[in-house]
C-alpha positions in Angstrom: 96.3 125.0 120.4 92.6 125.1 119.4 91.1 123.6 122.6 87.5 123.8 121.6 88.0 122.4 118.2 90.2 119.6 119.6 87.5 118.7 122.2 84.8 118.7 119.5 86.9 116.5 117.2 87.6 114.0 119.9 84.0 113.7 120.9 82.8 113.3 117.3 85.3 110.6 116.6 84.6 108.8 119.8 80.9 108.7 119.0 81.4 107.2 115.5 83.1 104.1 116.8 81.2 101.1 118.0 82.4 98.9 120.9 81.8 95.8 118.7 84.2 97.1 116.1 86.9 97.3 118.7 86.1 94.0 120.4 84.8 95.7 123.6 82.0 94.2 125.8 78.5 95.5 125.0 76.4 93.8 127.7 75.6 97.0 129.6 73.0 99.3 127.9 74.4 102.5 126.5 72.6 105.8 126.6 74.6 107.4 123.8 76.2 105.9 120.6 79.9 105.3 120.3 82.6 104.6 122.9 82.6 105.7 126.5 85.3 108.2 127.6 86.8 105.6 129.9 87.1 103.1 127.0 89.0 105.6 124.9 91.3 106.4 127.9 91.9 102.7 128.4 92.7 102.1 124.7 95.0 105.1 124.7 96.7 104.1 128.0 96.0 107.3 129.7 94.0 108.3 132.8 90.3 108.9 132.4 90.5 112.3 134.1 93.1 113.5 131.6 91.0 112.4 128.6 87.8 113.9 130.1 89.6 117.3 130.5 90.7 117.1 126.8 87.1 116.6 125.7 86.0 119.4 128.0 88.6 121.8 126.5 90.3 122.1 129.9 93.4 120.0 129.4 97.0 121.0 128.8 98.5 120.8 125.4 99.0 117.0 124.8 102.3 115.6 123.9 103.1 113.8 120.7 103.0 110.5 122.5 99.5 111.2 123.8 98.3 112.4 120.4 99.7 109.3 118.7 98.0 107.1 121.3 94.7 108.9 120.7 95.0 108.5 117.0 95.5 104.7 117.4 92.7 104.4 120.0 90.2 106.3 117.8 91.3 104.5 114.6 92.1 107.7 112.8 93.0 107.7 109.1 96.3 109.4 108.2 94.5 112.6 107.2 92.5 112.6 110.5 95.7 112.0 112.4 97.4 115.0 110.8 94.3 117.1 111.6 94.4 116.0 115.3 98.1 117.1 115.5 97.2 120.5 113.9 94.4 121.1 116.4 96.8 120.4 119.2 99.3 122.9 117.8 101.7 120.5 116.2 101.8 121.5 112.6 104.0 118.6 111.4 103.1 115.3 113.1 105.9 112.7 113.4 105.6 109.5 111.4 103.4 106.8 113.0 105.6 104.6 115.3 104.1 101.3 114.3 102.2 99.6 111.5 98.5 98.5 112.0 98.4 94.7 112.5 94.7 94.3 113.3 92.2 94.1 110.5 89.0 96.2 110.8 86.0 94.0 111.5 84.1 95.2 108.4 87.1 94.1 106.2 87.2 90.7 107.8 83.5 90.2 107.3 83.8 91.2 103.6 86.2 88.3 103.1 83.7 85.8 104.4 81.1 87.0 101.9 83.3 85.9 99.0 82.8 82.1 98.9 84.3 81.5 95.5 87.1 84.1 95.8 90.2 83.5 97.8 90.9 86.6 99.9 93.6 87.6 102.3 94.5 90.9 104.1 98.2 91.7 104.6 99.8 94.5 106.7 102.7 96.6 105.5 105.2 93.9 106.4 103.3 91.2 104.6 101.9 89.6 107.7 98.6 87.9 106.9 96.1 89.5 109.3 92.8 88.0 107.8 91.9 85.3 105.3 88.9 83.3 104.2 88.6 79.4 103.9 89.3 79.3 100.1 92.5 81.4 100.5 93.6 79.0 103.2 92.9 76.0 100.9 94.8 77.7 98.0 97.8 79.1 99.9 98.5 76.4 102.4 97.1 75.0 105.6 99.5 77.0 107.9 97.7 80.1 106.8 95.0 79.3 109.4 97.5 79.6 112.3 97.4 83.4 112.2 101.2 83.8 112.2 101.9 83.6 108.4 104.2 86.2 106.9 104.4 86.1 103.1 107.9 87.7 103.1 109.3 84.9 105.3 107.5 82.4 103.1 109.0 83.8 99.9 112.6 84.3 101.1 113.1 82.0 104.0 110.8 79.1 103.0 108.9 79.4 106.2 105.6 77.5 106.3 103.8 75.6 103.5 103.9 77.4 100.1 102.8 75.9 96.8 104.9 76.4 93.7 104.0 79.5 91.6 105.2 80.8 88.3 105.3 84.3 89.6 107.7 83.7 92.5 110.4 85.9 91.1 108.0 88.7 90.4 106.5 88.4 93.8 110.0 88.8 95.4 110.4 92.2 93.8 106.9 93.2 95.0 107.7 92.1 98.5 110.9 94.0 98.7 109.4 97.2 97.2 106.6 97.2 99.8 109.0 96.4 102.7 111.2 99.3 101.6 108.2 101.6 101.8 107.3 100.2 105.2 110.8 100.8 106.5 110.6 104.5 105.4 107.2 104.9 106.9 107.8 103.1 110.2 111.5 103.5 111.1 110.8 102.8 114.8 108.6 99.7 114.4 110.4 96.9 116.3 108.5 94.0 114.6 109.3 95.4 111.2 113.0 96.0 112.1 113.2 92.4 113.4 111.7 91.0 110.2 114.1 93.0 108.0 117.1 91.8 110.0 115.9 88.2 109.7 115.5 88.5 106.0 118.8 90.2 105.5 120.6 87.5 107.5 118.8 84.6 106.0 118.5 85.3 102.3 121.1 86.4 99.8 118.4 87.0 97.2 116.6 89.4 99.6 119.8 91.3 100.2 120.5 91.6 96.5 116.9 92.8 95.7 117.0 95.3 98.6 120.0 97.0 97.1 118.2 97.4 93.7 115.4 99.5 95.4 112.6 98.1 93.4 109.4 100.1 92.9 106.0 98.5 92.5 102.4 99.8 92.5 99.7 97.4 93.7 97.3 96.2 91.0 96.5 93.2 88.8 98.8 90.2 88.1 98.3 86.6 87.0 100.2 83.5 88.2 100.2 79.7 87.6 99.8 77.8 90.9 100.8 74.2 91.2 98.4 73.0 93.9 99.0 69.5 95.4 95.3 68.4 95.2 93.6 70.8 92.7 96.4 70.6 90.1 97.6 73.5 87.9 95.6 76.7 88.3 95.9 80.0 86.4 94.8 82.7 88.9 94.2 86.4 88.9 95.4 88.4 91.9 93.9 91.9 92.3 94.7 94.2 95.2 92.3 96.6 97.0 93.8 99.1 99.4 92.6 99.8 103.0 94.4 103.2 103.0 93.6 104.2 106.6 95.6 101.2 107.9 98.0 100.8 104.9 96.8 97.2 104.4 96.1 95.4 101.2 93.2 93.0 100.4 94.3 90.4 97.8 91.5 88.8 95.8 92.3 85.5 94.1 90.0 84.5 91.2 90.1 82.8 87.8 88.9 83.8 84.4 85.1 83.1 84.1 84.4 79.8 82.2 88.0 78.6 82.5 89.0 75.2 83.9 90.7 77.0 86.8 87.3 78.7 87.6 85.6 75.4 87.7 88.3 74.0 90.0 88.1 77.0 92.3 84.3 76.4 92.5 84.8 72.8 93.5 87.5 73.6 96.0 85.3 76.3 97.5 82.4 73.8 97.9 84.8 71.5 99.7 86.1 74.0 102.2 82.5 75.2 102.9 81.4 71.7 103.7 84.4 71.2 106.0 
């Protein structure tokens, strides 16, 4: 166990995080940048004394549970998480126990700066964790409730979903991603419950699951039959947030097309509302 290096790594990561980014109160003036030690301890569900001893290179070798909790509290990327485990003397870190279901604030803010582009962020299980007003107008009003899961929408008909020409293709994409998630997070209870629900409720899902589809995120087009905007031809492009294994889906239309003009009018409407 490299105690000095581990202590230095924890201090450096703690000081790069802002309390605003994690939704912590900032009313009290801070003498140094970053989080306080007691805030990290609280986020990691450990005692302040134990965390302080780790940062002072006086602590015992932390368990995998403690290391996993620190990795989540400090918002470590997969590479940083592996480095943390190596410093603690664990050469092969176990897989992460659960998927990230909170969107990073800077990603959420980016969505709001795209007024004429529909944008959503999905986690590894296709839960919608962030969205902007145009995406809500395009994909259905229930999106704004914060409980939308696109896999449930696709295979169980849950929530409001407008007709799309790419529904069959999207089914393959959903199953491919859920299979990757199941391999990556075998002990995630929410994911396990979702997969059990889909297997029980959809013969199509069971059939696709057995085919083991493979899909790489990228560009695709679809025709959307919107109840008020009419028929739209849309482009969907995916950007990755690799540290959280989330996807940002950007929904646009070809410049100069009738769909682009409709999107612009729809965007103006939701901004006024």
